[in-house]
MARNUKE-283262 format. One record per residue: x, y, z of N, C-alpha, C in turn; residue in one letter. Coordinates in steps of 0.2 Angstrom, whole numbers, plus 5000, padded with zeros to 4 digits. Layout:
BEGIN
XYZXYZXYZA...
***
This chain:
BEGIN
500449925002500150024999500550065001M500250124997500750164996500550215004T501150225005501050295011501350345010V500850415010501050485008501050535010F501650565011501750615017501850695012F501650755018501250795016501650855018F502150895013502650985015501851005020D501651055025501051085026501351145024I501651185028501551275024501751265018G501451335014501551315004501251265002A500951195006501051135001500151135005T499951125010499151105014499051155013L499651215018499051265022499551325023A499151375022499851445024499851455032D500251465032500751485038500651525041A500451545047500451615049500651605058A501051655063501151655067500951735071V500851695076500451775078501051805085G500751875087501251885094501251835098A500951815100500651765105501151705102D501651685099501851625094501251565094G500751555094500351515091500051545083V500451475080500351465075499651425069L499751475068499151455061499051425057V498651365055498551355049497951335045L498051385037497251425036497351365027S497051285028496951235023496751275015P497251255011497051305005496551255000R496251264996495751254993495851204988R495551144987495651074986496051024992R496451024996497051005001496250945003V495650955007495250935011494950885006H495050895001494650834995495150814996E495750794994496050754993496450704999V496050765005496550705011495850665013L495550685013494550645012494750595007D495050604999495050534995495350504996G495850515002496550485004496350435011L495750425013495450395019495750375020A495450305017496050235016496850215019D496750275016497850245014498050295021S498750245019499150305026499250385024R499450425029499550495024499950525034R500550565031500950575037501150655034G501650695039501950725036502850755035V503250795034503750805033503850865029V503950895034504050955038504551005043S504651075042505351115044504751175050D504751145054504651195058504951235064P505451255062506151285066506351225069G507051235072507251225077506851215086P506951125090506551115094506051105094G505951055101505551005103504851075105E504951115105504551175106503951185101A504351195095504251215088503851155083A504051085087503651045085503151025087R503151035094502751025096501751105094Q502051145093501651205092501451155083R501851135078501751105072501351085071A501251015078500950955078500450975080A500151015083499451065087499051105082A499351145080499051165070499051135067A499251085065499151035062498550995063L498350965068497750935071497050995071E497351055073496851095072496651105065T496751135061496751125054496351085050A496851005052496650975049496450915053F495750905060495650865064495750805062P495950735064495850655062496250635057G496450715052496750655044497350645044R497850665050498450615053498750595061F498250525060498250495064498550465067P499150425066499850425066500350455067D500650475072501250495072501850505071H501850415071502350415068502650405059T502050415058502150485051502250555050L502350585056502350645056503350645057L503550665051504250665051504550745052L504850765058505050835058505550845057W505950935054506450935053506850965045G507250975044507651025040507450945033S507450985027507250935019507650975015K508350995018509051035012509450965010D509150885014509650845008509150795011S509250705006509050675008508550655014P509050625019508950615027508150635030E507950665030507750685032506850625028I507050585024506250585018506850485018F507250495019507550415023507150405026D507250415035506950445037506050435039R505750445034505150455032504750385028A505050345025505250285022505550245026V505950245030505850195037505450195039A505050265043504450245049503850225044A503850225038503350195034503350115033S503750105036503750005035503749995026G504050025022503849995014504450005012V504250005005504950004998504650114999S505450154997505350204996505150204989S504750164985504450174980503850144980A503750154988503150144990502750204993D502850274992503350324996503050394991C502650424992502750474992502750544994V503050584990502950674996502750724990F502350754995501950824991502150864992V502450884988502550954990502851014986G502651094988502551124982503451164982E503851144984504851164983504951124980D505351144974505451094967506151054973P506551134975506951074979506851024981G506351014988506250964994506250914988E505650934982505550874979506250824974R506750864975507150854971507850784978A507550834984507850774988507550714990Q506850724991506350664990506650624987A506550634979506750604973507450554974R507850614978508550564978508550494983E508050514988507950484994507350404989A507350414985506950354982505950384979G506150414984505050434982504950444976M504450434975503850474969503550544971A503650584968503450644970502850694967T502350734972501750784970501850844969A502050914965502450974964501450974969A500950984968500550994972499850954974H499250934982498950904984498650854976P498050894972497950884967498150844964V498850824964499250744957499550684963F499250714968499450664975499350584971T498750554968498650504964498950474961R499250524956499550524950500150514950A500650534957500950504957501250444961A500750414964500650364964500750274960A500450324958499950284947500850284946Q501150334947501450374940501750384934G501050434934500650464930501150544931R501450564925501950624924501450684925P501450724927501050804927501750844924V501050884919501550914913501150994914R501851044911501651114913501151134903F500351144905500051164901499851204897V499851234891499651304889498851294885R498351324892497551324890497251364886I497151354881496751404876495751414877G495751484878494951454881494551494876L494251474870494051484865493351524869P493151584862492651614861491951574866E491551624872491151574875491451564882G491851514880492151504887492851534892L492451574897492951614903493151564910G493551634911493751584917493251554923L492751584920492151554925492251464925P491951474916492151424914492451364915A493151414915493751364915493851344921L494051384926493751344936493351304937E492751314934492251254934492351184935A492751174928493451134925493551114928V494251144928494951144932494651104941A494351134943494351124951493951044954N493651044945493250934947494150894942T494550914940495150874936495850904940A496250864939496850854939497150914936E496850984937497251034933497251074940V498051104940497951174943498151254939V497951284938498551344938498851374940P499151414935499651424936499951514935L499651544932499551614929499351624924H498851664923498351704918498451744916V498651734909499051774907498551824901A497951794900497351854897496351824897S496251824896495551794895495551734891D496051754888495951684881496751634883R497451634889497851604891497851584897L498051524899498051514905498651454907V499251474911499851424912499451384916L499451304916499251274919499851224920A499751174929499851084928499351054928M499451004923498550964925499250874920A498750854922499050764922498850764913T498850704910498450684906497850694905A497750634911497150634913496650724914E496950744917496750824917496550844910G497050854906496950894901496550854896A496350794896495850764892495250794896A495150814901494450834902494250904901V494750934901494751004899494951024890L494750964889494650964878494050944876E493950884881493150874882492550944883Q492850994887492451034890492451084883A493051094879493251144872493751164874G494051154879494651204880495051174876F495751214873496251194870496751174876T497351124873497751104880498551104875V498851114875499451124874500251094878D500151044877500650994882501351024883L501651014889502251074889502751014893R503351044895503650984899503550944905A503650904905503450894913503550924920T503450914923503750964928504050934938V504050884937504450834942504650894946E505650884946505750944953505751024948D505451044946505651094942504951164944T505051214946504651304944504551324939A503851344939503651394933503851454933A504051504928504251574930504051604922F503751674924503651714922504251774917L504151764912505051814911505151874908V505051914910504951984905505751974897R505351994893505752024890505952084886G505352134889505152164883505152184875D505052114872505152094867504852074864H504652024856504151994854504351924859P503551914858503551854864504051764857P504351764861504851704857504351644855F504551614848504151564846504351514852P503851464851503751404857504151354858P504651374851505151284852505951324850E505751404852506351424849506851434857A507851384854508051424860508251504865A508151494869508151534873509051584872L508851654874509351674871510351654876P510851694873511351634880511351684886E510651724888510851754896510851694897A510051654897509951574899510351544901A511151544899511751524898512151534903G512151584903512251634910511951624917A511251604913510951644921510951544925A511351504923511551444923512151414927G512651484927513451474927513251444933A513951414936513951364943513251314943G512951304940512751254941512651184935T513451194931513451164927512951164919G512851214918512151224913512851284908T512651294903513151354899512851354892G512251294891512251314885511851364879T511551384884511351434878510451434878G510251344878509651334875509351294881T508651284878507951264882508351164882A508251164889508451104893507951054894A508251014896507650954900507450954903R506650974910506550974914506950904918A506850924924507050874930507750844933G507950904932508950894931508950974934S509350964939509751004943510351064943D510351014933510851034932510651054924T510051054924509751074917509651164917A509751184913509651224910508751254911G508551304910507851334909507451304904P506751294904506251254897506151304895V506151294892505551364887504751344886D504351374890503451314891503051364884L503351414881503151484877503051534878G502851574874502751634872502151664879P502551714883501851734886502051814888A501551864889501551924888502151964891P502751984884503352034883503251974887G503451904885504451874885504051794886G504251774890504351694889503851664897T503851624895503651574903504351504899Y504551504908505051434909504951404917L505051374913505351314920506051284922A506251294927506751304932506651244936A507551214936507651184941507651224947A507851224955507551244962508451274959A509051254957509651274958509551344955A509351344949509451394945509151444947L509551494947509451584950509151604944R508251574942508451624937508251694936V508151734944508051814944508651824939E509151794938509851824936509851814929E509151774928509051754919508651834918L509151884910509251974910508951914902H508451934900507951934890508351994889L508252014880508652064881507952124876P508352164884508252254884507652214890A507752174894507252174899507452244907A506952284909506752314912506952284918R507152324923506852284932506252244931P506252214938505652174940505352114935G505852094932505552054923505451974925H505551954934505551924934504951894940T504351844940503751824941503751754943E503851744949503951654952502851634950R503051594948502251564948501851524950L501551524955501351494961500851424959L500651374960500251344960499351354965A499151374962498351384966497651394963D497251354964496751314963496151374963P496351414964495951474967496151524964A496551534958496851574954496451644949L495851584947495651604943494751654945L494651614953494151684952494351724954S494651754957494951844956494451874961R494651844971493951864973494351954976P494451974972494752054974494252094970G493752074964493552094959492852124963E492452124967492252124970492052214976A492952184978493252274982493352294974A493352274969493652344965493252374963A492552324963492052364960491652414965S491852374969491452444976492052504977G492652484976493352554980492552614976L492852584967492752644966491852674965V491352644967490752674969490752724977S491252674980491152704989490552694991A490652614997490252595000490052645005G489652625010489152645014489752695022P490252625023490852595027491552625023V491752655029492552685027492452755021G493252775019493352815015492952845010G492552875007492752854999493252864993A493252854990493852834985494152914983L493552954984493753054979493753074983D493853044991493753114998494153144995A494153214998495053265001495353225009A495753225008496353235015495953295021P495753235027495653325030496053335032S495953385036496553425040496953405043E496453365049496953335053497353295052R496953245047497753165043498153225042T498153275035498553295034499153355039V498653365047499353385051499453345055E499153285056499553215058500053185055A500153205049500553175045501353225043V500953275043501853315043501853325047R501653315055501653275059502353245063S502053175060502553115062502853095055T502653085048502953075043503553105041V504053135045504653185045505353145042T505853205038506253155036506853145042A506953175049507053115053506953055052A506253045055505852985056506152935051V506152955046506152945039507052885039V507352955039508352925039508152895046H508052895051508052835057508052775053E507352765052507152675051507752665044H507652705039508152675035508752655037V509052695042509752705042509852625046A509352635049509152545055509352485050R509052495044508952445040509452415035V509652465032510252485029511052455032S511052485037511652455040512252525043G511752575041511952625043512352675052A511752635055511352615060511252545065A511452535070511352475076510452465071P510252395070509752385069509452385076L509552365082509052405088509452415092V508952485096509552525101509852435105D510352475107510752425110511052355108G510952325102511252275099512052265097D512152245102512852215101512852195095L512652155091512952125084513052205080R513152145076513652195067513052245068P512952275064512452305059512152275055P511752275048511452235046512052245038V512152215037512452195030511952185025R511752175022511152135015510252105019S510052115018509052105018509052045014R509552025010509551975003509051905006N508751885005508351805007508651765007A509451765007510151725008510351735013E510151815015510751815021510451785029N510951785030510951785039510651845042E510851895040510351965042509351965040D509351915034508451935033508051915039N508251865045507951865049507751885055P508451925056508451985060507852035058R508352075054507752125051506952105051V506852045050506052025051505952005059V506051995062506151995069506052075073Q506652095069506752195072506152235070A505952235064505052275063504552225065L504552165066504252135070503852175076L504652175080504652185087504052285087D504552295084504552385082503552385081R503452365078502752385075502352345081L502452295083502052275090501952325095A502852345096502752385101502452465099G502252475093501452525092500952525096L500752445097500152415099499752385093G499952365089499852345082499452275083L499352205080499152145081499552145074E500252105076500652095073500652035070T500751975066500951915062501551915058R501951855059502151825053501951775050R502051775044501651745039502451715035Q502251655032502951605036502951565027E503351565022503151535018504151475017F504051455010504851425008505051435005V505851445004505951484996506551454997W506651434990507351404990507851354995R507351335000507851285005507851365012G507451405011507251475014507151465019H506751465024506151475028505851555032R505651585027505451655026504951665030L504951735029504151765032504051835030A503251855031503051935028503051985035N503152015034502752055042502252065041V501752065047501052095045500752125052E500752195050500252225059499752255056A499352255059498552275057498452295062E497952355062497152385065496852385067H496352335068495752305065495052345071R494652375064494152395065493652325065V493052335071492652285072491952315068A491852305063491252315057491552315051G492052335050492352365046492252315038A492152345034492152345027492452315022D493252315026493952295022494452325025S495052305021495652345025495952375018A496452465023496952485016497552435022V497952425015498652415013499052435013L499652475017499852485016500752445018V501152455010501552395010502452425007T502752365005503652375004503752315006A504352305001504752235002505252255006H505452225011505752225015506652175015L506652145009507052145007507852165000D508352144999508552184998509252144992S509552124986509852124984510452164980T510952144980511452184976511852134969A511452134967511352084959511952114954L512052174953512052214947512852234951E512752234954513752244959514152234955G514852254958515452224956515852174959T515952114960516452114964517152054961F517552054966517752014964518251964969F518551874967518851874972519351894975D519651854979520351864981520851864978R520851844972521451844965521351924961A520651954963520552004957520451994953G519951924951519751924945518951934951R518651954944517551964946517451884946P516951894950516651824948515751864954R515451794953514651844956514251854963R513951864960513851894968513251834970Y513651854978513351824981513351824989D512551824986511951844992512051824997P512251764999512251755007512851795013A513451805008514051845010513951925009V513951935001513952024999513352075001D513852125003513352195007512952185003P512052205003511552235001511152265003A511552335004511352355010510552395008P510452425003509552425000509352475004G509752545006509552625009508752635004A508752634996508352654991508052594991D508152554990507652464987507652424991D507352414997506752444998506752495004D507252475007507352515012506852585013G507052645009506552695010505752675009S505452615007504952615008504852565014G505152515016505152515023504952585027V505352625029505352655034504952715029A504752705026503752745026503352705030A503352625029502652585032502752615037V503552595041503352625047503052675051L503452735046503152805049502352785047A502352795044501452765044501152755049T501452695050500952645057501052685062A501752745065501552785068501052825068E501052835064500852915063500052875063C499652835063499052805063498952805071L499352755074499452735082499452815086T499652875086499752935086499152955087D498752945078498052955078497752935080M497652875084497552825087497552865095L497752885098497952895104497652965105A497553005099497253095102496553045098A496452985099495552985098495152955092G495552975088495252975080495252895081L494852865077494352795072494252785066T494952745063494552745056494052715054P493752705049493152665046493352615045A494152595041493952525040494652495043R495052445044495752455046496052445042S496652465045497252475041497852415043V498352385038498652345038499152355036R499952355040500152375036500752305034F500952295028501152245026502252265023V502452175027503252215022503552135019L503552135011503552085008504352065009F504451975009505251955009505051925001N505951944997506051884992505751934987A505551984987505352004980505752024976E506252014979506952024974506951954968E506451894972506451814968506051834965Q505651844961505051874959504251864962G504451914967503751924970503551864973L504151804977503751774980503451784986V503451844991503451814999502551864997G502651944989502051964991501451904987S501751864981501151814979500751744986K501551714989500951694996500751734998S500851805002500351815005499651825003Y499751844996499051864991498751794990A498951744988498551694989498451664993R498551685002498351675008497851715008A497851775004497251825007496651805003A496751764999496251764994495951684998A496451635001496151575000495851605007A495651615013495451655017494851695015T494751715011494151785009494151865013G494851845014495051895017494851965012D494552025015494152075011494752135013R495052165006495252225006495252255000I495152335002495052384998495452424993S495952434995496652454994497152414995A497752434988498552414991498852484991V499452524992499652544992500352524990L500852524987501452464990502152534986Q502452564992503152604987503652564989M503852564980504552514979505252564976D505552584981506252644978505852734979M505852734988505252824985506152894986I506752874986507152884990507652944985A507652884978508152914973507952964968G508353004967508053074966509053134963R508953124957509653184955509353244956R509853304952509553344953508753344948E508753404947508153434945507353434948G506753424945506053424948506053384953P505553354958505553314962504853284961R505353224957504753194955504553124954T503853104954503853014957503352994954F503252954953503052894950502252854952E501752854951501252814954500752774947I501152714949500752654942500152614947H499652614941499152584940499152534938A499352514931499352484926499452414927G499152374926498952304926498452274919S499152234918498652174911498152134913A497952124919497152084922496852114918V496252094915495552134915495252104917A494652164918493952164924494052224925G493552234934493752314936494252314940P494852264940495252304944495952354940V496052364932495952414929495752484932G495352484929494952554933494852564938P494752524945494952534953495552554953A496252514951497052524951496652614951S496552624943496752714941496652754945D495752724947495352774951495952784961A496252714961496652704969497352794966L497752784960498252784959498052884960G497352894956497052974955496852994964A497052934970496752984975497452994978A497952934977498552944979498853034975V498653054968498953104968498553164969E497953144971497453194975497953204983R497953164985498653194990499053234991A499453194984500253214986499853304985A499453324983499053374979498953414987A498653404992498653424999498953415004S499553375002500253365007501153425005I501053364997501653384993501353414989A501353484987500953504983501753524976P502353504981503153514975503253464971D502653394974502853364971502753364963L503253324957502853314952502553244951V501853234950501753164950501753154941C501953104940501553064937501252994937Q500652994935500352914937500052894929R500252834928500452774923499752714924L499252694917499052654921498752604912S498552564914498252534908499052484908G498652434901499452374902500152384898P500352464898500652494893501052544898A500852494904501452564913501952494912D502452544910503152474912503352474921P502952494923502852424930502452384932A501952374925501452304927501752264926A501552244934501652144932502652174935G502852224940503552184941503652204947R503152254953503252274957502652234963S502952234969502352194973501452194971D501252274969500652274969500452214964H500752184961500352154955500352074956A500752044960500251984965499652014969S499152074967498652094972498152104963F498552124960497752114953497752064953H498452004951498151954952497651894954E497451934958496751924962496451964960R496351994957495752064958495652124961G496152124966496252194971496552244969W496152324970496652374967497152404970P497652384966498052424972498552464966A499352504968499552534965500352534968V500852534964501652544966502052624964A501952654970502152714972502852714969V503552744968504052734968504552794965C504852814965505352874963505552884953E505652934952505452924944506252894941N505852844941506452774939506452734931F505552764929505452724920506052784916F506152744913506352814908505852824902P505252764904504552774897504352834896D504352874902503952944902504252994905T504653034909505053074908505753064907L506253094908507253064908506953044916P507452974918507252974927507652994929E507653024932508153024938508353014947T507652944946508152884952508652874953G509052814956509552814960509952774954T510652804955511152744949511452704953R510952704961511552644963511152564964Q510452554958509852514957510252454957Y510052404963510352344964511152334965H511452374968512152394970512252384978R512652374978513052384987513052464987P513252514982513252584982512552584984G511952554984511252584990511452604995D511552634996511752665006511452755005T511352765011511252825013511952885014L512452875012512952915007512952874999A512252874997512252894991512152944988D512352974986512153054980511553054980P511153014976510652994973510152994977D510152964985509652974991509853014994H508953064993508753114996508053075001D508553085004507953085011507253135010T507453185012506853265012506153215005A506553215000506253184995505953114996Y506153105000505853035003505353035007S505553115012504653085019504153135015A504453175007503753205004503253125000A503553095001503553034995502852985001V503352985005502952945012502352955016A502353035014501753095018501153065014R501353085008500853055002500553005001T500652955002500452865003500352875010V500352895014500252895022499352925022A499353005019498853025017498453005015T498652975009497952925006497752875007A498152825011498152785016497852785020A497752825024497252855033496652895029L496552955021496052955017495352895018T495852845014495352775012495252765018L495752725022495352725031494752765033A494652835031494352865035494252885039G494752925039495552985042495353035040L
***
């Protein structure tokens, strides 16, 4: 009899840890259906809850709460690191059957590779559990939607079959994973299916090159070989899936670029297609709920301005403008940037060295996460650490909220907390150029995105000051700092996927990504509302951008605003706001004058370099504070203050 082992976080459920240390697991769509279908089979878990027995007991308790009675055999609960085959060997031994009769189900391709080394079959999503046990392959598929069959029709069919969506390219094309049986169900329902590479131990990406899409079978550019440096590749051509030494596999054209499948060892974020702009890589996450776009109702309602909360076209109140002006100052912004970029101790009294990097692979990243959580909790906000796994690293987004009882929704003020110096120049001891090493090399990220982090913290401080003065918002206000943005929006995609799964109500997302870079010239900043997602999210995001523009006129009239919208927006899909567009929620990204598509750019010249520090001549704290005040004013106004 086959024994099934499941990863928990990012596979069975989304994991979040509250300030009280309690782990809460929120089951994913279709997971209960799969587990109930395995009621006659033995089921276990292979998961890494963190070091220590207390963490394991916490995970076991949360598992039983989220999935009562579904994992009754505690000898099949294996806890520990999954960075080698060792824990999977232990799982096989605990099962009492051969490795060929064991299946590991996990989203992370690196973990699947380790399980396969131990001789286990693997599945990339619970929907494919039976297929893995039966040796039936799962492939990446391109699904065509003919006239008369839209996304709701596709969702209705896909959710009854071995099909899991990955990305909605348009109302006529969806990238997904499916078995041959799942593909046959789609075809019988009238959809066209183009089978591509097998999934095995790979993950899918959308890589934009800002060029005409590649022909489906064309070789990738030479940059693909460069991306594989250090992994045994270098051919620059499409390679087979399922090998940790293979280059990326071309899955066919995508909007402005191509879809790729890549093994976990391949750093796809380092692959630069011709004329690629910043933010060109997007990690695609499997989700049966992807086609439903739950945020579309909020997008429609935001424009019509419901009876609760701030109306979209409301002018900022004098009390809000005054509160923001007195709290979100250049001195406050400077202090926060200094702490997270290493120009000052991360925490007062901390005897450890200042932060060198916030890269997702750097040991300083979890230090910064904890410091941000502590800072926000100290303001009296309700904090949570939303956990996820990326490339073998246990990472976390930071969330803090002032919750309003009976509110119709929440306004989100966001930025990304990680950094990179991928574009920097580094040398080995012999003076020879070498690749950037994210684990050890400095990546202070004062502008990208320390400036956004500082603005989020300053806005949170302003809100708590207003609360202390007796003012009460009509909407909840939530502050979220995303991790692993530089690796393809991984943290925000994980967050938005979890929010959609729990039916979260979000009225607006205001993302700040690089707001401190300014050379000589006008104090210009950009509001990006553009999205390639069809439906009400585009007009609602544009209206949200107009609200930010009105806020600027009220509190920072010397700023020159460039508001961009529609699918031609150069930042569409390129920052964390895109993860919310994907779910239908209205969102904008605010940044310095960074993109050359509008006026000549005047943003930082130290983008993704170790020179992105407070000492960078392009880093303008006063300008950054003005942009931060603009976003804070817009957010608090939307919240009804």
